[in-house]
C-alpha positions in Angstrom: -0.2 -3.0 -10.9 3.6 -2.9 -10.7 6.6 -3.4 -13.1 4.5 -2.8 -16.2 6.7 -3.4 -19.2 4.4 -4.2 -22.1 1.4 -2.2 -23.1 -0.6 -3.1 -26.2 -1.4 0.0 -28.1 -4.3 -1.0 -30.3 -7.4 0.0 -32.2 -8.8 0.0 -35.7 -7.2 3.2 -36.9 -3.7 2.1 -37.9 -2.5 5.6 -38.7 -3.4 7.0 -35.3 -1.9 4.0 -33.5 1.4 4.6 -35.4 1.3 8.3 -34.5 0.7 7.6 -30.8 3.4 4.9 -30.8 6.1 7.3 -31.9 5.0 10.0 -29.4 4.7 7.6 -26.4 7.8 5.6 -27.2 9.8 8.8 -27.2 8.2 10.1 -24.0 8.0 6.9 -21.9 10.4 4.5 -23.7 12.6 4.2 -20.7 9.7 2.9 -18.5 7.2 1.3 -20.8 7.3 -0.9 -23.9 4.4 0.1 -26.2 3.5 -2.6 -28.7 1.4 -1.6 -31.7 -1.2 -4.2 -32.5 -3.4 -3.8 -35.6 -6.5 -5.6 -36.7 -4.6 -6.8 -39.8 -1.6 -8.0 -37.7 -0.3 -11.6 -37.9 -0.6 -11.5 -34.0 -4.4 -11.7 -34.4 -6.2 -14.7 -35.8 -9.6 -16.3 -35.2 -8.0 -19.4 -33.5 -6.1 -17.7 -30.8 -6.8 -18.5 -27.1 -7.5 -15.1 -25.6 -6.2 -15.9 -22.1 -2.8 -16.9 -23.6 -2.9 -14.0 -26.0 -3.6 -11.4 -23.2 -0.7 -12.8 -21.2 1.7 -11.1 -23.6 0.5 -7.6 -22.4 0.4 -6.1 -18.9 -2.2 -3.6 -20.0 -4.2 -2.7 -23.1 -4.9 0.8 -24.4 -7.5 0.6 -27.1 -7.9 3.9 -29.0 -11.3 4.4 -30.5 -14.3 6.6 -30.9 -16.7 6.7 -28.0 -19.7 6.7 -30.3 -18.4 3.5 -32.0 -17.9 0.7 -29.6 -19.2 -2.2 -31.7 -16.0 -2.7 -33.7 -15.3 -6.4 -34.1 -11.7 -5.9 -33.2 -12.7 -5.1 -29.7 -13.7 -8.7 -29.2 -10.0 -9.6 -29.0 -9.5 -7.2 -26.0 -12.5 -6.9 -23.9 -11.8 -9.3 -21.0 -8.2 -8.4 -20.5 -7.7 -7.6 -16.7 -6.2 -4.2 -17.4 -8.1 -2.9 -20.5 -8.6 0.8 -21.0 -10.7 2.4 -23.7 -9.0 5.6 -24.9 -11.1 8.3 -26.5 -9.4 9.0 -29.8 -10.4 12.7 -29.6 -8.1 13.3 -26.7 -6.0 10.2 -26.9 -2.6 11.5 -25.7 -4.0 13.2 -22.5 -6.1 10.2 -21.7 -3.1 7.9 -22.1 -0.9 10.1 -20.0 -3.5 10.0 -17.2 -3.7 6.2 -17.3 0.1 6.0 -17.3 0.3 8.2 -14.2 -2.1 5.8 -12.3 0.0 2.8 -13.4 3.2 4.5 -12.4 1.9 5.4 -8.9 0.4 1.9 -8.4 -2.8 3.5 -7.4 -6.2 1.9 -7.9 -9.3 4.0 -7.4 -12.6 2.2 -7.8 -16.3 2.5 -7.4 -18.4 -0.6 -6.4 -22.1 -1.1 -6.4 -24.3 -3.8 -5.0 -26.9 -4.6 -7.7 -29.8 -6.9 -8.3 -28.8 -10.0 -10.2 -29.0 -8.9 -13.8 -30.1 -10.9 -16.8 -26.7 -11.6 -18.3 -28.2 -12.4 -21.7 -29.7 -8.9 -21.8 -26.1 -7.5 -21.4 -24.8 -9.5 -24.4 -25.7 -6.5 -26.6 -22.5 -4.9 -25.3 -19.0 -6.1 -25.6 -18.8 -8.7 -22.8 -16.4 -11.5 -21.8 -16.9 -14.0 -19.0 -14.0 -15.3 -16.9 -13.8 -17.8 -14.0 -11.9 -16.6 -10.9 -10.7 -18.2 -7.7 -8.7 -16.2 -5.2 -7.1 -17.1 -1.9 -6.0 -14.7 0.8 -2.6 -15.2 2.3 -1.4 -14.5 5.9 -0.2 -11.0 5.8 0.8 -8.2 8.2 0.8 -5.7 5.4 -2.4 -5.0 3.6 -4.4 -7.5 1.7 -2.2 -10.2 0.1 -3.9 -12.6 -2.3 -3.3 -15.0 -5.2 -5.8 -15.4 -8.0 -6.5 -17.7 -10.9 -8.3 -16.1 -13.8 -9.3 -17.6 -17.0 -11.9 -19.2 -19.3 -12.4 -22.6 -21.0 -9.9 -24.3 -18.8 -7.0 -21.9 -19.6 -5.9 -19.7 -16.6 -3.5 -17.0 -15.8 -2.2 -16.6 -12.2 -1.6 -13.4 -10.3 -0.1 -12.3 -6.9 -1.5 -9.0 -5.6 -0.8 -6.9 -2.6 -3.3 -4.1 -1.8 -2.6 -1.4 0.8 -5.6 0.8 1.6 -5.3 4.6 1.4 -9.1 4.8 2.1 -12.1 2.6 1.2 -12.1 3.6 -2.4 -8.4 4.0 -3.1 -5.4 1.8 -2.5 -1.9 1.1 -3.6 -1.9 -2.1 -5.7 1.1 -4.2 -6.5 0.5 -7.0 -8.9 2.6 -9.6 -10.6 1.9 -12.5 -13.0 3.1 -15.8 -11.5 3.3 -19.3 -12.8 0.9 -22.1 -11.7 3.7 -23.8 -9.7 4.3 -20.5 -7.9 0.6 -20.2 -7.2 0.4 -23.7 -5.8 3.4 -23.0 -3.6 1.9 -19.8 -2.3 -1.3 -21.7 -1.4 0.7 -23.1 1.5 0.5 -19.6 3.0 -3.3 -19.3 2.8 -4.9 -17.6 5.8 -6.9 -20.4 7.6 -9.4 -17.8 8.8 -10.6 -17.0 5.3 -12.4 -19.0 2.7 -11.5 -19.3 -1.0 -13.5 -16.8 -3.1 -14.9 -18.3 -6.3 -16.8 -16.1 -8.7 -17.7 -15.5 -12.3 -16.6 -12.2 -13.7 -18.2 -10.5 -16.7 -16.1 -7.7 -18.2 -18.4 -5.2 -19.9 -17.5 -2.2 -22.1 -20.3 0.4 -21.9 -19.9 4.0 -23.1 -16.1 3.7 -23.0 -16.2 2.6 -19.3 -14.9 -0.9 -18.4 -17.1 -2.6 -15.8 -16.4 -5.8 -13.9 -19.6 -7.6 -12.8 -19.1 -10.4 -10.3 -21.6 -13.2 -9.5 -21.0 -15.5 -6.5 -22.3 -19.0 -5.7 -23.7 -17.7 -2.3 -26.0 -15.1 -3.9 -28.8 -15.7 -6.3 -30.5 -12.4 -6.0 -27.6 -9.9 -6.2 -24.2 -9.3 -7.6 -21.4 -6.7 -7.4 -20.2 -4.4 -10.2 -17.1 -2.2 -10.0 -15.2 0.2 -12.2 -11.7 1.6 -11.9 -11.9 5.4 -12.3 -9.1 8.0 -13.0 -10.4 10.5 -10.4 -13.2 11.1 -7.9 -15.0 13.4 -10.3 -15.5 10.8 -13.0 -19.1 10.5 -14.1 -20.2 6.9 -14.1 -22.8 5.7 -16.5 -24.1 2.2 -15.7 -25.8 0.1 -18.4 -29.6 0.5 -18.1 -30.0 -3.2 -17.5 -28.2 -2.8 -14.2 -30.4 -2.0 -11.1 -28.4 -0.6 -8.3 -29.3 -1.5 -4.7 -26.6 0.8 -3.1 -23.1 2.2 -3.5 -20.8 0.0 -1.4 -17.5 1.6 -2.4 -16.9 2.6 1.2 -18.4 -0.5 2.8 -15.8 -3.0 4.0 -18.5 -5.7 4.2 -18.5 -5.9 0.4 -14.7 -6.1 -0.1 -13.7 -9.6 -1.3 -11.2 -9.8 1.6 -14.1 -9.4 4.1 -16.5 -11.7 2.1 -13.9 -14.4 2.4 -14.4 -14.4 6.2 -18.1 -15.2 6.0 -19.6 -18.6 6.6 -22.6 -18.5 4.3 -24.1 -21.5 6.1 -24.1 -19.7 9.4 -27.1 -17.3 9.9 -25.2 -15.2 12.4 -22.5 -14.6 9.9 -24.7 -13.7 7.0 -27.7 -12.0 8.6 -26.0 -8.6 8.1 -26.4 -9.1 4.3 -30.2 -9.6 4.5 -31.8 -6.8 2.4 
């Protein structure tokens, strides 16, 4: 993510949000614009369209208690593409760690191939479904893609360049673009790659923010991934998730590679037979 300018600083504890805002604005005000958003704010109402609402913020830092992740106010934020749950017990250090990742444009993630879960069983957690289509562009530098992401017919468009450091870590440069810009960039689509269409379920579990992707070409499996701050992060998957294998280092399960597969051609897809 690049050129981050607006970060929603939010949570249910107004006093803590105000305290963090003063500290962060003084420390990072020349690079980031922190916007306090409270549950009682006029910015929040039951009739807002979340996709349009999220477009106001490049990232979301939700400060809360790890043991209490059932707050109704979370419903307004889970689903944002760059949501972070910040443990209130060590909020400043956790925020500084996230800001460093953003500043360095580094994405570190773990990805797992899993058995197709019962989505309704996951509804006990904070969860939000989005529809995604993404197209890979001709590129000599890294993985260059455009993406439409939204729900209920309302979409936000992104242009992203990923340059791999290794299979788990990459430099990521992302910008929000308009739909006309998206349509113009479609003209640069790589003809050797197919459009990726998927449903994404954003799930908050034990302060970790998972993205679970289901695809039309698989009925028995899915992918779940998580951005992590460092390699030593302990990952706790929801118990409803059954892992087949860790594919973080397997290029076959990168979306860029999946876009090259003809799922009607046995020779193409036989490598994915379990």
